[in-house]
C-alpha positions as CSV (number, residue, x, y, z in Angstrom):
1,M,-23.4,-63.7,24.9
2,N,-22.2,-65.4,28.0
3,L,-22.3,-69.2,28.5
4,S,-25.0,-69.2,31.3
5,H,-27.5,-67.4,29.0
6,S,-26.7,-69.9,26.2
7,K,-27.4,-72.9,28.5
8,K,-30.6,-71.3,29.8
9,A,-31.9,-70.7,26.3
10,Y,-30.8,-74.2,25.2
11,L,-32.7,-75.8,28.1
12,N,-35.8,-73.7,27.4
13,F,-35.8,-75.0,23.8
14,L,-35.5,-78.6,24.9
15,V,-38.4,-78.2,27.4
16,M,-40.5,-76.7,24.6
17,I,-39.8,-79.7,22.4
18,V,-40.8,-82.1,25.2
19,I,-44.0,-80.1,25.8
20,L,-44.9,-80.2,22.1
21,L,-44.4,-83.9,21.9
22,I,-46.6,-84.5,25.0
23,L,-49.3,-82.3,23.5
24,D,-49.0,-84.2,20.2
25,L,-49.5,-87.5,22.1
26,I,-52.6,-86.1,23.9
27,S,-54.0,-84.8,20.7
28,D,-53.6,-88.1,18.9
29,S,-55.4,-90.0,21.8
30,D,-59.0,-89.8,22.7
31,I,-58.4,-87.7,25.9
32,L,-59.4,-84.4,24.3
33,Y,-62.1,-83.4,22.0
34,R,-60.7,-82.0,18.7
35,P,-62.8,-79.0,17.4
36,F,-63.3,-77.9,13.8
37,H,-62.6,-81.3,12.5
38,L,-58.9,-80.8,12.8
39,N,-56.8,-84.0,12.5
40,S,-54.3,-82.9,15.2
41,L,-54.3,-80.5,18.0
42,F,-50.6,-80.2,17.4
43,T,-51.3,-78.3,14.2
44,V,-53.3,-75.7,16.1
45,I,-50.4,-75.3,18.5
46,F,-47.6,-75.3,16.0
47,C,-49.0,-72.7,13.6
48,P,-48.9,-69.9,16.2
49,I,-45.4,-71.1,17.3
50,L,-44.1,-70.7,13.8
51,I,-45.7,-67.3,13.4
52,I,-44.2,-66.1,16.7
53,W,-40.8,-67.5,15.8
54,G,-40.9,-65.8,12.4
55,Y,-41.8,-62.5,14.0
56,S,-39.0,-62.9,16.6
57,V,-36.5,-63.6,13.8
58,C,-37.6,-60.4,12.1
59,S,-37.0,-58.4,15.2
60,R,-33.8,-60.2,16.4
61,I,-31.6,-61.0,13.4
62,I,-29.4,-58.1,12.2
63,M,-28.1,-59.4,8.8
64,P,-30.8,-58.6,6.2
65,Q,-30.2,-61.5,3.8
66,V,-30.2,-64.1,6.6
67,R,-33.2,-62.5,8.3
68,H,-35.2,-62.7,5.0
69,C,-34.3,-66.4,4.5
70,L,-35.3,-67.4,8.1
71,M,-38.6,-65.5,7.8
72,L,-39.3,-67.4,4.6
73,I,-38.3,-70.7,6.3
74,A,-40.9,-69.9,9.0
75,F,-43.5,-69.1,6.3
76,S,-42.7,-72.4,4.4
77,L,-43.0,-74.5,7.5
78,L,-46.3,-72.8,8.4
79,M,-47.6,-73.6,4.9
80,L,-46.6,-77.2,5.5
81,F,-49.0,-77.5,8.4
82,V,-51.7,-75.4,6.6
83,I,-51.5,-77.6,3.4
84,R,-51.6,-80.8,5.5
85,T,-54.7,-79.5,7.4
86,C,-56.5,-78.5,4.2
87,K,-55.8,-81.8,2.6
88,W,-56.9,-84.1,5.4
89,D,-59.6,-82.1,7.2
90,F,-61.2,-79.9,4.6
91,F,-60.7,-81.1,1.0
92,K,-60.3,-84.9,1.4
93,P,-63.6,-85.7,-0.4
94,L,-62.6,-83.5,-3.4
95,Q,-60.2,-85.8,-5.3
96,D,-58.7,-83.2,-7.7
97,I,-58.1,-80.5,-5.0
98,S,-56.8,-83.1,-2.6
99,T,-54.4,-84.4,-5.2
100,F,-53.1,-80.9,-6.0
101,L,-52.7,-80.2,-2.3
102,W,-50.7,-83.4,-2.1
103,Y,-48.3,-82.1,-4.8
104,M,-48.1,-78.7,-3.0
105,Y,-47.2,-80.6,0.1
106,Y,-43.8,-81.3,-1.4
107,I,-43.0,-77.6,-2.0
108,P,-41.9,-76.7,1.6
109,F,-39.6,-79.8,1.5
110,I,-37.8,-78.0,-1.4
111,T,-37.9,-74.4,-0.3
112,V,-36.9,-74.9,3.3
113,P,-33.5,-76.7,2.5
114,M,-32.8,-74.2,-0.2
115,L,-33.5,-71.2,2.0
116,S,-31.5,-72.8,4.8
117,F,-28.6,-73.3,2.4
118,H,-28.8,-69.8,1.2
119,A,-28.9,-68.4,4.7
120,S,-25.9,-70.6,5.8
121,V,-23.8,-69.3,2.8
122,R,-24.7,-65.6,3.7
123,T,-24.0,-66.1,7.4
124,G,-20.9,-64.0,8.4
125,T,-20.5,-62.3,5.0
126,D,-20.6,-58.6,4.2
127,P,-24.3,-57.5,3.7
128,G,-23.3,-55.5,0.7
129,S,-21.5,-58.4,-1.1
130,K,-23.0,-60.3,-3.9
131,A,-24.2,-63.9,-3.5
132,P,-22.1,-66.7,-5.0
133,V,-23.0,-67.6,-8.6
134,Y,-24.2,-71.1,-7.6
135,I,-27.0,-69.6,-5.4
136,P,-29.2,-68.4,-8.3
137,V,-28.4,-71.6,-10.2
138,L,-29.7,-73.7,-7.3
139,W,-32.7,-71.5,-7.0
140,G,-33.4,-72.0,-10.7
141,F,-33.2,-75.8,-10.3
142,S,-35.5,-75.6,-7.3
143,V,-38.1,-73.7,-9.3
144,I,-37.9,-76.2,-12.1
145,L,-38.3,-79.0,-9.6
146,I,-41.4,-77.4,-8.0
147,I,-43.0,-76.9,-11.5
148,S,-42.3,-80.5,-12.3
149,I,-43.9,-81.7,-9.1
150,L,-47.1,-79.5,-9.6
151,T,-47.5,-80.9,-13.1
152,N,-47.2,-84.5,-12.0
153,N,-50.6,-85.3,-13.5
154,L,-49.2,-84.6,-17.0
155,H,-46.1,-86.8,-16.8
156,G,-46.4,-89.0,-13.7
157,K,-42.7,-89.0,-12.9
158,L,-43.1,-88.0,-9.2
159,L,-46.0,-90.2,-8.1
160,I,-47.5,-93.0,-10.2
161,I,-51.1,-93.2,-9.0
162,E,-53.0,-96.4,-9.7
163,N,-56.7,-96.8,-10.3
164,D,-57.3,-98.1,-6.8
165,H,-55.6,-94.9,-5.5
166,S,-52.5,-96.7,-4.5
167,Y,-49.2,-95.1,-5.6
168,H,-45.5,-95.6,-5.9
169,H,-42.7,-93.2,-6.5
170,G,-41.2,-92.3,-9.8
171,W,-37.6,-91.2,-10.6
172,L,-38.5,-87.5,-10.0
173,Y,-39.1,-88.4,-6.4
174,S,-35.5,-89.6,-6.1
175,V,-34.3,-86.3,-7.6
176,F,-36.5,-84.4,-5.1
177,L,-35.2,-86.5,-2.2
178,I,-31.5,-86.1,-3.1
179,H,-31.9,-82.4,-3.7
180,S,-33.4,-81.9,-0.2
181,I,-30.9,-84.1,1.6
182,I,-27.9,-82.6,-0.1
183,L,-28.9,-79.0,0.6
184,T,-29.9,-79.8,4.2
185,A,-26.6,-81.6,4.8
186,A,-24.6,-78.7,3.2
187,S,-26.4,-76.2,5.4
188,F,-25.4,-78.2,8.5
189,V,-21.8,-78.6,7.3
190,I,-21.4,-74.9,6.4
191,L,-22.9,-73.6,9.7
192,F,-20.9,-76.1,11.9
193,R,-17.7,-75.1,10.0
194,K,-18.4,-71.5,10.7
195,C,-19.0,-72.3,14.3
196,H,-15.7,-74.1,14.4
197,L,-13.9,-71.1,13.0
198,S,-15.6,-68.5,15.2
199,C,-15.4,-67.6,18.9
200,C,-18.6,-69.6,19.5
201,R,-17.0,-73.0,18.7
202,R,-17.0,-74.1,22.3
203,Q,-20.8,-74.0,22.3
204,I,-21.2,-75.9,19.0
205,Y,-22.9,-78.7,21.0
206,I,-26.1,-76.6,21.3
207,P,-27.1,-76.5,17.6
208,L,-25.5,-79.9,17.0
209,S,-27.5,-81.6,19.7
210,L,-30.8,-79.9,18.6
211,C,-30.1,-81.1,15.0
212,I,-29.2,-84.6,16.2
213,I,-32.6,-84.9,18.0
214,G,-34.5,-84.0,14.9
215,L,-32.3,-86.3,12.7
216,V,-32.7,-89.3,14.9
217,M,-36.5,-88.8,15.0
218,M,-36.5,-88.4,11.2
219,I,-34.4,-91.5,10.6
220,I,-36.7,-93.6,12.9
221,Y,-39.7,-92.3,10.8
222,L,-38.0,-93.3,7.5
223,I,-36.9,-96.7,8.8
224,I,-40.3,-97.8,9.9
225,N,-41.9,-96.0,6.9
226,G,-44.3,-94.0,9.1
227,S,-44.8,-92.5,12.5
228,P,-43.7,-94.6,15.5
229,T,-46.4,-95.5,17.9
230,I,-46.7,-96.6,21.5
231,F,-49.9,-98.5,22.5
232,G,-51.5,-97.3,19.3
233,I,-50.7,-93.7,20.0
234,R,-48.8,-91.9,17.2
235,L,-45.7,-90.2,18.6
236,Y,-45.0,-87.7,15.9
237,M,-45.3,-87.0,12.1
238,I,-42.6,-86.2,9.6
239,Q,-43.8,-82.5,9.3
240,E,-43.3,-81.9,13.0
241,V,-39.9,-83.4,13.1
242,Y,-38.9,-81.4,9.9
243,C,-40.1,-78.3,11.6
244,L,-38.2,-78.9,14.8
245,L,-35.0,-79.9,12.8
246,F,-34.7,-76.5,11.1
247,I,-35.9,-74.4,13.9
248,G,-33.5,-76.2,16.2
249,L,-30.6,-75.6,13.8
250,W,-31.2,-71.9,13.4
251,E,-32.3,-71.2,17.0
252,G,-29.2,-73.0,18.2
253,C,-27.0,-70.7,16.0
254,I,-28.8,-67.7,17.4
255,I,-28.4,-68.9,21.0
256,I,-24.6,-69.4,20.7
257,G,-24.2,-66.0,18.8
258,L,-23.2,-67.3,15.4
259,L,-25.9,-65.1,14.0
260,P,-25.7,-61.5,15.2
261,S,-29.0,-60.7,17.0
262,N,-30.6,-58.1,19.2
263,T,-30.6,-60.4,22.3
264,Q,-29.2,-59.4,25.6
265,Y,-29.4,-55.6,24.9
266,R,-31.4,-55.1,28.1
267,K,-28.5,-56.6,30.1
268,L,-25.9,-54.6,28.2
269,F,-27.9,-51.4,28.9
270,T,-28.4,-52.3,32.6
271,I,-24.7,-52.8,33.3
272,S,-23.6,-49.9,31.2
273,H,-21.5,-47.2,33.0
274,T,-23.6,-44.6,31.2
275,D,-26.2,-43.0,33.5
276,A,-29.4,-43.6,31.4
277,E,-32.9,-44.9,31.7
278,L,-35.5,-46.2,29.3
279,I,-39.2,-45.3,30.0
280,S,-42.2,-46.8,28.2
281,A,-44.7,-44.5,26.6
282,D,-47.3,-45.1,29.4
283,R,-44.6,-44.6,32.1
284,S,-45.3,-48.1,33.4
285,T,-41.9,-49.6,32.7
286,T,-38.5,-48.2,33.5
287,I,-35.1,-49.8,32.8
288,D,-32.3,-48.0,34.5
289,S,-28.5,-48.5,34.2
290,L,-26.4,-49.2,37.2
291,S,-24.9,-45.7,37.2
292,D,-26.9,-43.2,39.2
293,D,-25.0,-40.0,38.7
294,H,-27.9,-37.5,38.4
295,G,-25.9,-34.5,39.4
296,T,-27.0,-31.0,38.2
297,D,-23.8,-29.1,38.4
298,G,-22.4,-27.1,35.5
299,N,-20.7,-30.2,34.0
300,L,-23.7,-32.5,34.1
301,I,-26.7,-32.0,31.7
302,R,-29.8,-34.2,31.7
303,R,-31.1,-35.0,28.2
304,E,-33.9,-37.1,26.7
305,N,-34.9,-38.3,23.3
306,P,-37.9,-40.2,21.9
307,V,-37.3,-43.9,20.9
308,S,-39.6,-46.6,19.6
309,G,-42.1,-47.3,22.4
310,G,-41.1,-44.6,24.8
311,I,-38.2,-42.2,25.6
312,I,-34.6,-42.5,26.8
313,R,-33.1,-40.2,29.3
314,W,-29.4,-39.8,30.0
315,T,-26.9,-37.7,31.8
316,E,-24.3,-36.1,29.7
317,D,-21.0,-35.3,31.5
318,R,-19.6,-32.2,29.8
319,K,-16.6,-31.9,32.1
320,A,-14.1,-32.9,29.4
321,I,-15.9,-30.8,26.8
322,N,-15.9,-27.7,29.1
323,R,-12.2,-28.2,29.8
324,L,-11.5,-28.5,26.1
325,N,-13.6,-25.4,25.4
326,T,-11.6,-23.4,28.0
327,E,-8.3,-24.6,26.5
328,L,-9.6,-23.7,23.1
329,S,-10.5,-20.2,24.2
330,E,-7.1,-19.7,25.6
331,A,-5.5,-21.0,22.4
332,N,-7.7,-18.7,20.3
333,E,-6.6,-15.7,22.4
334,K,-3.0,-16.6,21.7
335,L,-3.7,-17.0,18.0
336,R,-5.3,-13.6,17.9
337,E,-2.2,-12.1,19.5
338,E,0.0,-13.9,16.9
339,Q,-2.3,-13.1,14.0
340,D,-0.6,-9.8,13.2
341,L,2.8,-11.5,13.3
342,I,1.6,-14.3,11.0
343,E,0.1,-11.8,8.5
344,E,3.4,-9.8,8.5
345,E,5.4,-12.9,8.0
346,N,3.2,-13.9,5.1
347,R,3.5,-10.5,3.5
348,I,7.3,-10.6,3.8
349,M,7.4,-14.1,2.3
350,E,5.2,-13.0,-0.6
351,E,7.4,-10.0,-1.1
352,Y,10.5,-12.2,-0.9
353,S,9.0,-14.6,-3.4
354,R,8.2,-11.8,-5.8
355,Y,11.7,-10.3,-5.6
356,E,13.2,-13.8,-6.1
357,T,11.1,-14.3,-9.2
358,L,12.1,-10.9,-10.6
359,N,15.8,-11.5,-9.8
360,R,15.6,-14.8,-11.6
361,L,14.0,-13.1,-14.7
362,Y,16.6,-10.3,-14.6
363,D,19.4,-12.8,-14.5
364,S,17.8,-14.6,-17.4
365,I,17.6,-11.3,-19.3
366,A,21.2,-10.5,-18.5
367,E,22.4,-13.9,-19.6
368,H,20.4,-13.8,-22.8
369,T,21.5,-10.3,-23.9
370,R,25.1,-10.3,-22.5
371,N,26.8,-10.4,-25.8
372,K,24.6,-7.6,-27.3
373,A,25.1,-5.5,-24.2
374,V,28.9,-5.9,-24.4
375,Q,28.8,-5.0,-28.1
376,L,26.7,-1.9,-27.4
377,E,29.0,-0.9,-24.5
378,K,32.0,-1.1,-26.8
379,A,30.2,0.9,-29.5
380,L,29.3,3.7,-27.1
381,S,32.8,3.9,-25.7
382,D,34.1,4.6,-29.3
383,T,33.4,8.3,-29.6
384,E,35.0,8.5,-33.0
385,G,32.8,5.8,-34.6
386,F,29.7,6.6,-32.6
387,E,27.9,8.5,-35.3
388,K,28.8,6.0,-38.0
389,G,27.4,3.1,-35.9
390,L,24.4,5.0,-34.5
391,I,21.7,3.0,-36.4
392,P,23.1,-0.5,-35.7
393,N,23.5,0.5,-32.1
394,L,19.9,1.7,-32.0
395,L,18.9,-1.7,-33.5
396,I,20.8,-3.5,-30.7
397,G,19.3,-1.3,-28.0
398,T,15.8,-2.0,-29.4
399,Y,16.6,-5.8,-29.4
400,I,17.7,-5.7,-25.7
401,K,14.6,-3.8,-24.7
402,R,12.1,-6.0,-26.6
403,C,13.9,-9.2,-25.6
404,A,13.7,-8.2,-21.9
405,N,10.0,-7.6,-22.3
406,M,9.5,-11.1,-23.7
407,V,11.6,-12.8,-21.0
408,L,9.4,-10.9,-18.3
409,L,6.3,-12.2,-20.0
410,S,7.6,-15.7,-20.0
411,G,7.9,-15.5,-16.3
412,M,4.1,-15.1,-16.1
413,S,3.1,-17.7,-18.7
414,K,4.8,-20.4,-20.8
415,E,3.0,-19.0,-23.9
416,I,3.0,-15.4,-25.1
417,P,1.0,-13.7,-27.9
418,L,2.5,-13.4,-31.4
419,E,1.6,-9.8,-31.2
420,E,4.8,-9.3,-29.0
421,L,6.9,-10.6,-31.8
422,A,5.2,-8.3,-34.3
423,L,5.6,-5.2,-32.0
424,A,9.3,-6.0,-31.5
425,I,9.9,-6.3,-35.3
426,R,8.0,-3.1,-35.9
427,E,10.1,-1.1,-33.4
428,S,13.2,-2.6,-35.1
429,F,11.9,-1.5,-38.5
430,E,11.6,2.1,-37.1
431,C,15.3,2.1,-36.6
432,M,16.1,0.4,-39.9
433,S,13.9,2.7,-42.0
434,I,16.2,5.7,-41.0
435,T,18.7,4.3,-43.6
436,G,16.0,4.5,-46.3
437,M,15.4,0.8,-46.3
438,D,11.9,-0.3,-47.3
439,C,10.5,-2.3,-44.4
440,M,7.2,-4.2,-44.5
441,L,5.5,-6.1,-41.7
442,T,2.5,-8.4,-42.3
443,K,0.6,-9.9,-39.4
444,G,-1.1,-13.2,-40.0
445,T,-3.4,-15.2,-37.8
446,P,-3.3,-14.1,-34.2
447,G,-2.4,-16.7,-31.6
448,K,0.1,-17.7,-29.0
449,A,3.3,-19.8,-29.1
450,Y,5.9,-20.9,-26.5
451,A,7.9,-18.0,-25.2
452,E,11.3,-19.6,-25.9
453,I,10.3,-20.2,-29.6
454,I,9.2,-16.5,-30.0
455,I,12.4,-15.3,-28.4
456,A,14.4,-17.5,-30.8
457,A,12.5,-16.2,-33.8
458,F,13.3,-12.6,-32.7
459,D,16.9,-13.6,-32.2
460,L,16.9,-14.8,-35.8
461,F,15.4,-11.6,-37.1
462,E,17.9,-9.6,-35.1
463,A,20.8,-11.5,-36.8
464,I,19.3,-10.9,-40.3
465,A,18.7,-7.2,-39.5
466,E,22.2,-6.6,-38.1
467,K,23.9,-8.3,-41.1
468,N,21.8,-6.4,-43.7
469,I,21.4,-3.0,-42.1
470,N,23.4,-1.2,-44.6
471,L,23.5,-3.8,-47.4
472,C,19.9,-4.3,-48.5
473,S,17.2,-2.0,-49.7
474,V,14.1,-4.1,-49.0
475,I,13.1,-6.4,-46.1
476,S,9.6,-7.9,-45.6
477,V,8.5,-9.9,-42.5
478,S,5.3,-11.9,-42.1
479,T,4.3,-13.3,-38.7
480,S,2.3,-16.5,-38.7
481,P,1.5,-16.4,-42.4
482,E,0.2,-19.9,-42.3
483,Q,-0.1,-22.8,-39.9
484,G,3.3,-24.3,-38.9
485,I,5.2,-21.1,-39.8
486,L,6.0,-18.6,-37.0
487,M,7.9,-16.0,-39.1
488,K,8.9,-15.6,-42.7
489,V,11.6,-13.0,-43.7
490,E,12.2,-12.0,-47.4
491,T,15.0,-9.6,-48.3
492,D,17.3,-8.7,-51.2
493,G,20.2,-9.0,-48.8
494,A,22.2,-12.1,-47.9
495,F,21.9,-14.6,-45.1
496,E,23.4,-18.1,-44.7
497,E,23.3,-20.9,-42.2
498,A,26.6,-19.8,-40.8
499,D,25.0,-16.5,-39.8
500,I,22.5,-18.2,-37.5
501,P,23.5,-17.1,-33.9
502,D,24.7,-19.8,-31.5
503,S,22.0,-18.8,-29.0
504,I,19.4,-20.5,-31.2
505,N,21.3,-23.6,-32.2
506,M,18.7,-25.9,-30.6
507,F,16.1,-24.4,-33.0
508,R,18.2,-24.9,-36.2
509,S,15.7,-27.6,-37.3
510,Y,13.0,-24.9,-37.3
511,I,14.9,-22.7,-39.8
512,T,14.8,-23.0,-43.6
513,I,16.9,-20.7,-45.9
514,E,16.2,-20.4,-49.6
515,T,18.3,-18.2,-51.8
516,D,17.7,-16.9,-55.4
517,E,19.8,-14.6,-57.5
518,D,18.5,-11.4,-55.9
519,E,16.4,-12.6,-53.0
520,T,16.8,-14.6,-49.8
521,C,13.8,-16.2,-47.9
522,I,14.2,-17.3,-44.3
523,V,11.4,-19.3,-42.7
524,F,11.1,-20.0,-38.9
525,G,8.7,-22.8,-38.2
526,G,6.7,-23.4,-35.1
527,D,3.3,-24.4,-33.8
528,I,0.8,-21.6,-33.2
529,H,-1.9,-22.0,-30.5
530,E,-5.2,-20.2,-30.4
């Protein structure tokens, strides 16, 4: 908001205060006739002003928490005038009702400072943030204070009323007065501090001067213990000053822009470079921006959309969008031409990745079975001993084949089924049974285990089988006979820890060997997964 507008609004508010004071003087004199037995024409004037101000706050203030507090302030100030009118002009002869209205008269003097303090704390904060802890505490104290005031007839701590209807204040009145003064002063301090820390600090004199006017008038009222008069004409009452004090404070904050509001939107729209116009529903009012580019070529499109109270029309320049669409079409054409190349490149990359994976697995197979392959190659090159070593060589060939299968499966998954171990042992048994050896295979609970553990278990079985191929008559193998045991081998042959191959040294802790007089039991432990 620019400075000239702030000064204009500030002067308008001062003029309104002067007019209200003049009307109040006239209403208190005998110049005008006061209808409906009202004590003051000022009350009739001020109530609509408060209603209009509350409505304007509802439509202007953007922050929801602050807007609600200011609307409640307007309502509380309105109730102040309504209660005063009811007490002095309608229910004065009814003592009980008049006394209760007297107590209710103090409620706005509690709620308005509390609401003002609440609004000042929430000013400039994130709408989604929570209020500080002390806010509900102060509200709780205010409610207790209101209840204590309304029940004054029971305890007499606020007003001590004598039989002759005179009264004096009790200690609760001091609490009420201190509560109102502290919250009011805190509201001023918080708001003025936020003005000092914001871009509107140069215009802080606007809310400050409006508050000073109200404070001076209130101090004069309190010093002389009543309304000041000139030639017997009452100048003002405490309610009117109280109302002007808080309206002046918050209206001043709105004027300088401390409270975000919907003011000056008409000016912003008018000076906007966008070609647009607002038209009322009855077509009687039109607000047009300064831009008047109403062209109808291919790049300019006229649009309209309904808004609250009418419609808005604007010209949309699609020159940049059309240029981007053209560039996008050209880029898409190039992409379509390159699509086949990209697909071919992806196919080659996938093929390369597959070959690379297979090569890695083949290298792993070759590394793992190198010793056995060398051993088999030497045996096959010995033509004289070939027939004698046929069965052991068949066992070695079976091992290489089955071990290769397991390594290939490990390339697809970290875990492989125990069935692979059982199939490998069964195929080895087919070779060993040629010698007349009794071979038994028992499959336990099906499941999966890590590939490296299953391969290590098969390496152990191969070492046992090669050592005892011609030395034992019985061999029995159980796969996963119970939880925690991957393989159990029982034979009447021999097998010691020194016979464990070096390739599975890292799994020695998994292996247990028990030997009796005529039987050896080898257990390979390992976790089995479902």
